[in-house]
TIMAR-834659 format. One record per residue: residue in one letter; x, y, z of N, C-alpha, C in turn. Coordinates in Angstrom, 2 decimals, decimal comma. Last residue first. Layout:
residues N
res: A	n.east: X	n.north: Y	n.up: Z	ca.east: X	ca.north: Y	ca.up: Z	c.east: X	c.north: Y	c.up: Z;
...
This chain:
residues 82
res: R	n.east: 132,60	n.north: 191,78	n.up: -78,84	ca.east: 132,63	ca.north: 193,25	ca.up: -78,85	c.east: 131,52	c.north: 193,82	c.up: -78,04;
res: D	n.east: 132,19	n.north: 189,13	n.up: -78,87	ca.east: 133,52	ca.north: 189,58	ca.up: -78,47	c.east: 133,58	c.north: 191,08	c.up: -78,32;
res: S	n.east: 129,26	n.north: 187,51	n.up: -77,65	ca.east: 129,91	ca.north: 188,46	ca.up: -78,55	c.east: 131,26	c.north: 188,87	c.up: -77,97;
res: K	n.east: 127,62	n.north: 184,45	n.up: -77,70	ca.east: 128,52	ca.north: 185,31	ca.up: -76,96	c.east: 129,22	c.north: 186,23	c.up: -77,96;
res: F	n.east: 124,74	n.north: 182,47	n.up: -77,63	ca.east: 125,51	ca.north: 183,46	ca.up: -78,37	c.east: 126,35	c.north: 184,31	c.up: -77,42;
res: G	n.east: 123,24	n.north: 180,17	n.up: -76,87	ca.east: 124,44	ca.north: 180,57	ca.up: -76,13	c.east: 125,33	c.north: 181,56	c.up: -76,86;
res: I	n.east: 120,87	n.north: 179,51	n.up: -77,94	ca.east: 122,05	ca.north: 178,93	ca.up: -78,59	c.east: 123,35	c.north: 179,34	c.up: -77,91;
res: A	n.east: 119,04	n.north: 180,88	n.up: -76,32	ca.east: 118,94	ca.north: 179,42	ca.up: -76,43	c.east: 120,19	c.north: 178,79	c.up: -77,02;
res: V	n.east: 119,81	n.north: 183,54	n.up: -76,81	ca.east: 119,92	ca.north: 182,98	ca.up: -75,46	c.east: 119,95	c.north: 181,46	c.up: -75,53;
res: H	n.east: 119,22	n.north: 183,92	n.up: -79,49	ca.east: 120,61	ca.north: 184,05	ca.up: -79,06	c.east: 120,83	c.north: 183,47	c.up: -77,66;
res: T	n.east: 116,46	n.north: 183,89	n.up: -79,70	ca.east: 117,19	ca.north: 182,66	ca.up: -80,02	c.east: 118,63	c.north: 182,72	c.up: -79,55;
res: G	n.east: 114,97	n.north: 186,20	n.up: -79,37	ca.east: 115,54	ca.north: 185,58	ca.up: -78,18	c.east: 116,33	c.north: 184,31	c.up: -78,44;
res: D	n.east: 114,29	n.north: 187,40	n.up: -81,67	ca.east: 113,24	ca.north: 186,60	ca.up: -81,04	c.east: 113,76	c.north: 185,85	c.up: -79,82;
res: C	n.east: 114,91	n.north: 190,43	n.up: -83,34	ca.east: 115,36	ca.north: 189,48	ca.up: -82,34	c.east: 114,15	c.north: 188,72	c.up: -81,78;
res: F	n.east: 114,34	n.north: 190,82	n.up: -86,87	ca.east: 114,05	ca.north: 191,15	ca.up: -85,49	c.east: 114,52	c.north: 190,04	c.up: -84,55;
res: S	n.east: 114,41	n.north: 190,35	n.up: -89,50	ca.east: 115,63	ca.north: 190,86	ca.up: -88,91	c.east: 115,46	c.north: 191,18	c.up: -87,44;
res: K	n.east: 113,62	n.north: 187,11	n.up: -88,62	ca.east: 114,63	ca.north: 188,05	ca.up: -89,11	c.east: 113,96	c.north: 189,27	c.up: -89,71;
res: N	n.east: 112,48	n.north: 185,23	n.up: -86,87	ca.east: 111,72	ca.north: 186,42	ca.up: -87,27	c.east: 112,67	c.north: 187,50	c.up: -87,76;
res: Q	n.east: 114,11	n.north: 183,38	n.up: -85,92	ca.east: 113,09	ca.north: 182,88	ca.up: -86,83	c.east: 112,22	c.north: 184,02	c.up: -87,35;
res: S	n.east: 117,57	n.north: 184,18	n.up: -85,63	ca.east: 116,17	ca.north: 184,47	ca.up: -85,32	c.east: 115,26	c.north: 183,85	c.up: -86,37;
res: A	n.east: 120,23	n.north: 183,98	n.up: -86,23	ca.east: 119,52	ca.north: 182,74	ca.up: -85,96	c.east: 118,03	c.north: 182,95	c.up: -85,67;
res: G	n.east: 121,81	n.north: 186,22	n.up: -86,44	ca.east: 121,31	ca.north: 185,63	ca.up: -87,67	c.east: 120,51	c.north: 184,36	c.up: -87,47;
res: R	n.east: 122,87	n.north: 187,87	n.up: -84,53	ca.east: 123,44	ca.north: 186,54	ca.up: -84,65	c.east: 123,00	c.north: 185,87	c.up: -85,96;
res: R	n.east: 121,47	n.north: 190,14	n.up: -84,25	ca.east: 122,82	ca.north: 190,29	ca.up: -84,79	c.east: 123,53	c.north: 188,96	c.up: -84,90;
res: C	n.east: 118,18	n.north: 191,35	n.up: -84,58	ca.east: 119,06	ca.north: 190,19	ca.up: -84,41	c.east: 120,44	c.north: 190,50	c.up: -84,98;
res: L	n.east: 116,99	n.north: 194,26	n.up: -82,99	ca.east: 117,38	ca.north: 193,60	ca.up: -84,23	c.east: 118,40	c.north: 192,50	c.up: -83,97;
res: A	n.east: 114,38	n.north: 195,71	n.up: -81,54	ca.east: 115,50	ca.north: 194,83	ca.up: -81,16	c.east: 115,82	c.north: 194,02	c.up: -82,42;
res: Y	n.east: 113,32	n.north: 199,11	n.up: -81,72	ca.east: 113,38	ca.north: 197,78	ca.up: -82,31	c.east: 114,54	c.north: 197,02	c.up: -81,68;
res: S	n.east: 111,10	n.north: 201,80	n.up: -80,80	ca.east: 112,36	ca.north: 201,06	ca.up: -80,71	c.east: 112,19	c.north: 199,68	c.up: -81,33;
res: A	n.east: 108,81	n.north: 203,03	n.up: -81,76	ca.east: 109,75	ca.north: 203,85	ca.up: -81,00	c.east: 111,10	c.north: 203,15	c.up: -80,89;
res: Q	n.east: 108,07	n.north: 202,10	n.up: -85,16	ca.east: 107,99	ca.north: 201,89	ca.up: -83,72	c.east: 109,00	c.north: 202,79	c.up: -83,04;
res: E	n.east: 106,31	n.north: 201,90	n.up: -88,21	ca.east: 107,28	ca.north: 202,61	ca.up: -87,38	c.east: 107,00	c.north: 202,36	c.up: -85,90;
res: P	n.east: 105,90	n.north: 198,84	n.up: -89,94	ca.east: 105,27	ca.north: 199,92	ca.up: -89,17	c.east: 106,31	c.north: 200,58	c.up: -88,24;
res: Y	n.east: 108,23	n.north: 198,50	n.up: -92,66	ca.east: 107,64	ca.north: 197,98	ca.up: -91,43	c.east: 106,94	c.north: 199,13	c.up: -90,73;
res: G	n.east: 108,03	n.north: 198,45	n.up: -96,29	ca.east: 108,41	ca.north: 199,00	ca.up: -94,99	c.east: 107,72	c.north: 198,27	c.up: -93,86;
res: P	n.east: 109,33	n.north: 196,66	n.up: -99,11	ca.east: 108,23	ca.north: 197,02	ca.up: -98,21	c.east: 108,73	c.north: 197,49	c.up: -96,85;
res: G	n.east: 112,51	n.north: 197,96	n.up: -100,30	ca.east: 111,35	ca.north: 197,07	ca.up: -100,35	c.east: 110,26	c.north: 197,54	c.up: -99,42;
res: K	n.east: 114,72	n.north: 199,72	n.up: -102,27	ca.east: 113,92	ca.north: 199,75	ca.up: -101,04	c.east: 112,70	c.north: 198,88	c.up: -101,24;
res: E	n.east: 117,40	n.north: 197,94	n.up: -103,76	ca.east: 116,19	ca.north: 198,72	ca.up: -103,89	c.east: 115,44	c.north: 198,66	c.up: -102,56;
res: W	n.east: 120,82	n.north: 197,80	n.up: -104,73	ca.east: 119,80	ca.north: 197,59	ca.up: -103,71	c.east: 118,61	c.north: 198,47	c.up: -104,01;
res: R	n.east: 122,75	n.north: 196,11	n.up: -107,28	ca.east: 122,15	ca.north: 197,30	ca.up: -106,66	c.east: 121,11	c.north: 196,87	c.up: -105,64;
res: E	n.east: 124,31	n.north: 193,79	n.up: -107,56	ca.east: 124,49	ca.north: 194,91	ca.up: -108,47	c.east: 123,92	c.north: 196,20	c.up: -107,90;
res: P	n.east: 125,95	n.north: 190,95	n.up: -106,29	ca.east: 125,02	ca.north: 192,06	ca.up: -106,03	c.east: 125,34	c.north: 193,25	c.up: -106,92;
res: E	n.east: 126,59	n.north: 188,49	n.up: -108,84	ca.east: 127,07	ca.north: 189,33	ca.up: -107,75	c.east: 126,07	c.north: 190,46	c.up: -107,54;
res: Q	n.east: 126,01	n.north: 187,11	n.up: -111,14	ca.east: 125,39	ca.north: 186,67	ca.up: -109,89	c.east: 125,95	c.north: 187,36	c.up: -108,64;
res: D	n.east: 126,75	n.north: 188,27	n.up: -113,44	ca.east: 127,78	ca.north: 187,44	ca.up: -112,80	c.east: 127,31	c.north: 186,91	c.up: -111,44;
res: S	n.east: 124,61	n.north: 189,86	n.up: -114,02	ca.east: 124,79	ca.north: 188,66	ca.up: -114,84	c.east: 125,84	c.north: 187,72	c.up: -114,26;
res: G	n.east: 123,58	n.north: 190,89	n.up: -110,67	ca.east: 124,00	ca.north: 191,12	ca.up: -112,04	c.east: 124,17	c.north: 189,81	c.up: -112,79;
res: L	n.east: 120,77	n.north: 191,00	n.up: -108,49	ca.east: 122,02	ca.north: 190,39	ca.up: -108,91	c.east: 122,30	c.north: 190,70	c.up: -110,37;
res: T	n.east: 119,46	n.north: 193,23	n.up: -106,22	ca.east: 119,36	ca.north: 192,76	ca.up: -107,60	c.east: 120,73	c.north: 192,24	c.up: -107,99;
res: V	n.east: 118,03	n.north: 193,06	n.up: -103,02	ca.east: 119,24	ca.north: 193,11	ca.up: -103,83	c.east: 118,94	c.north: 192,56	c.up: -105,22;
res: I	n.east: 116,04	n.north: 194,99	n.up: -101,03	ca.east: 116,00	ca.north: 193,96	ca.up: -102,06	c.east: 117,22	c.north: 194,11	c.up: -102,94;
res: G	n.east: 115,37	n.north: 195,53	n.up: -97,69	ca.east: 116,25	ca.north: 195,85	ca.up: -98,80	c.east: 116,24	c.north: 194,69	c.up: -99,78;
res: Q	n.east: 112,53	n.north: 196,68	n.up: -95,87	ca.east: 113,31	ca.north: 195,59	ca.up: -96,42	c.east: 114,20	c.north: 196,13	c.up: -97,54;
res: A	n.east: 112,78	n.north: 199,40	n.up: -93,56	ca.east: 112,22	ca.north: 198,79	ca.up: -94,76	c.east: 113,11	c.north: 197,64	c.up: -95,18;
res: L	n.east: 112,10	n.north: 201,62	n.up: -90,86	ca.east: 112,74	ca.north: 200,41	ca.up: -91,37	c.east: 112,01	c.north: 199,89	c.up: -92,60;
res: P	n.east: 112,76	n.north: 204,71	n.up: -89,36	ca.east: 111,93	ca.north: 203,99	ca.up: -90,34	c.east: 112,71	c.north: 202,80	c.up: -90,89;
res: V	n.east: 113,21	n.north: 205,08	n.up: -85,90	ca.east: 113,90	ca.north: 204,90	ca.up: -87,19	c.east: 112,97	c.north: 204,17	c.up: -88,15;
res: G	n.east: 112,50	n.north: 205,99	n.up: -83,34	ca.east: 111,51	ca.north: 205,95	ca.up: -84,41	c.east: 112,13	c.north: 205,83	c.up: -85,79;
res: G	n.east: 114,41	n.north: 205,78	n.up: -81,41	ca.east: 114,24	ca.north: 207,09	ca.up: -82,03	c.east: 113,25	c.north: 207,09	c.up: -83,17;
res: T	n.east: 116,63	n.north: 202,91	n.up: -81,38	ca.east: 115,59	ca.north: 203,79	ca.up: -80,83	c.east: 115,52	c.north: 205,09	c.up: -81,60;
res: V	n.east: 117,61	n.north: 199,62	n.up: -81,42	ca.east: 117,51	ca.north: 200,82	ca.up: -82,24	c.east: 116,36	c.north: 201,65	c.up: -81,71;
res: I	n.east: 119,76	n.north: 197,37	n.up: -80,21	ca.east: 118,55	ca.north: 198,08	ca.up: -79,82	c.east: 118,57	c.north: 199,42	c.up: -80,55;
res: Y	n.east: 120,90	n.north: 194,29	n.up: -81,35	ca.east: 121,05	ca.north: 195,74	ca.up: -81,49	c.east: 119,72	c.north: 196,34	c.up: -81,04;
res: P	n.east: 120,90	n.north: 191,53	n.up: -78,90	ca.east: 120,55	ca.north: 192,24	ca.up: -80,13	c.east: 121,07	c.north: 193,68	c.up: -80,17;
res: G	n.east: 123,68	n.north: 190,07	n.up: -77,06	ca.east: 122,29	ca.north: 190,17	ca.up: -77,49	c.east: 122,11	c.north: 191,02	c.up: -78,72;
res: D	n.east: 126,10	n.north: 190,26	n.up: -75,71	ca.east: 125,59	ca.north: 188,93	ca.up: -76,06	c.east: 124,13	c.north: 188,95	c.up: -76,50;
res: K	n.east: 125,32	n.north: 193,45	n.up: -74,78	ca.east: 126,25	ca.north: 192,35	ca.up: -74,53	c.east: 125,54	c.north: 191,03	c.up: -74,79;
res: T	n.east: 124,03	n.north: 195,47	n.up: -77,47	ca.east: 123,92	ca.north: 194,88	ca.up: -76,14	c.east: 124,90	c.north: 193,71	c.up: -76,01;
res: V	n.east: 124,54	n.north: 198,43	n.up: -78,95	ca.east: 124,94	ca.north: 197,03	ca.up: -79,09	c.east: 124,92	c.north: 196,43	c.up: -77,69;
res: K	n.east: 122,21	n.north: 200,78	n.up: -79,95	ca.east: 122,98	ca.north: 200,28	ca.up: -78,82	c.east: 123,28	c.north: 198,80	c.up: -79,08;
res: V	n.east: 121,66	n.north: 203,53	n.up: -81,87	ca.east: 121,83	ca.north: 202,09	ca.up: -81,95	c.east: 122,72	c.north: 201,68	c.up: -80,79;
res: R	n.east: 119,36	n.north: 206,23	n.up: -82,32	ca.east: 120,46	ca.north: 205,60	ca.up: -81,59	c.east: 120,46	c.north: 204,10	c.up: -81,85;
res: F	n.east: 118,22	n.north: 209,36	n.up: -83,52	ca.east: 118,31	ca.north: 207,93	ca.up: -83,72	c.east: 119,52	c.north: 207,39	c.up: -82,96;
res: K	n.east: 116,11	n.north: 211,86	n.up: -82,77	ca.east: 117,46	ca.north: 211,40	ca.up: -82,48	c.east: 117,47	c.north: 209,88	c.up: -82,57;
res: K	n.east: 114,24	n.north: 214,22	n.up: -84,67	ca.east: 114,37	ca.north: 212,87	ca.up: -84,11	c.east: 115,84	c.north: 212,53	c.up: -83,88;
res: D	n.east: 113,83	n.north: 216,54	n.up: -86,02	ca.east: 113,91	ca.north: 216,64	ca.up: -84,56	c.east: 113,99	c.north: 215,28	c.up: -83,90;
res: G	n.east: 115,82	n.north: 215,80	n.up: -88,69	ca.east: 114,76	ca.north: 216,69	ca.up: -88,23	c.east: 114,88	c.north: 216,87	c.up: -86,74;
res: A	n.east: 117,75	n.north: 213,41	n.up: -87,45	ca.east: 117,03	ca.north: 213,70	ca.up: -88,68	c.east: 115,82	c.north: 214,54	c.up: -88,29;
res: K	n.east: 120,82	n.north: 212,63	n.up: -86,13	ca.east: 119,63	ca.north: 213,44	ca.up: -85,92	c.east: 119,02	c.north: 213,75	c.up: -87,28;
res: T	n.east: 122,48	n.north: 209,87	n.up: -84,72	ca.east: 122,16	ca.north: 210,66	ca.up: -85,90	c.east: 120,89	c.north: 211,44	c.up: -85,61;
res: M	n.east: 125,10	n.north: 208,74	n.up: -82,72	ca.east: 123,74	ca.north: 209,22	ca.up: -82,78	c.east: 123,58	c.north: 210,06	c.up: -84,04;
């Protein structure tokens, strides 16, 4: 748990499902800039998302609404080892 000001941020890893992020964590897209060798050189903060009390974030990578969970993990039978 991280505390910023008077907010308590939490990330819960659900069994065979998404990360549940709570506490009004501000989310923004990250934009990677590639160097001349086509390797990541630096990250810049991109457009933000409206702040919510909680988010369900995809951890399988199959969501059609990345980075948010859309339930695809159920349809594809995602199982986590951790």
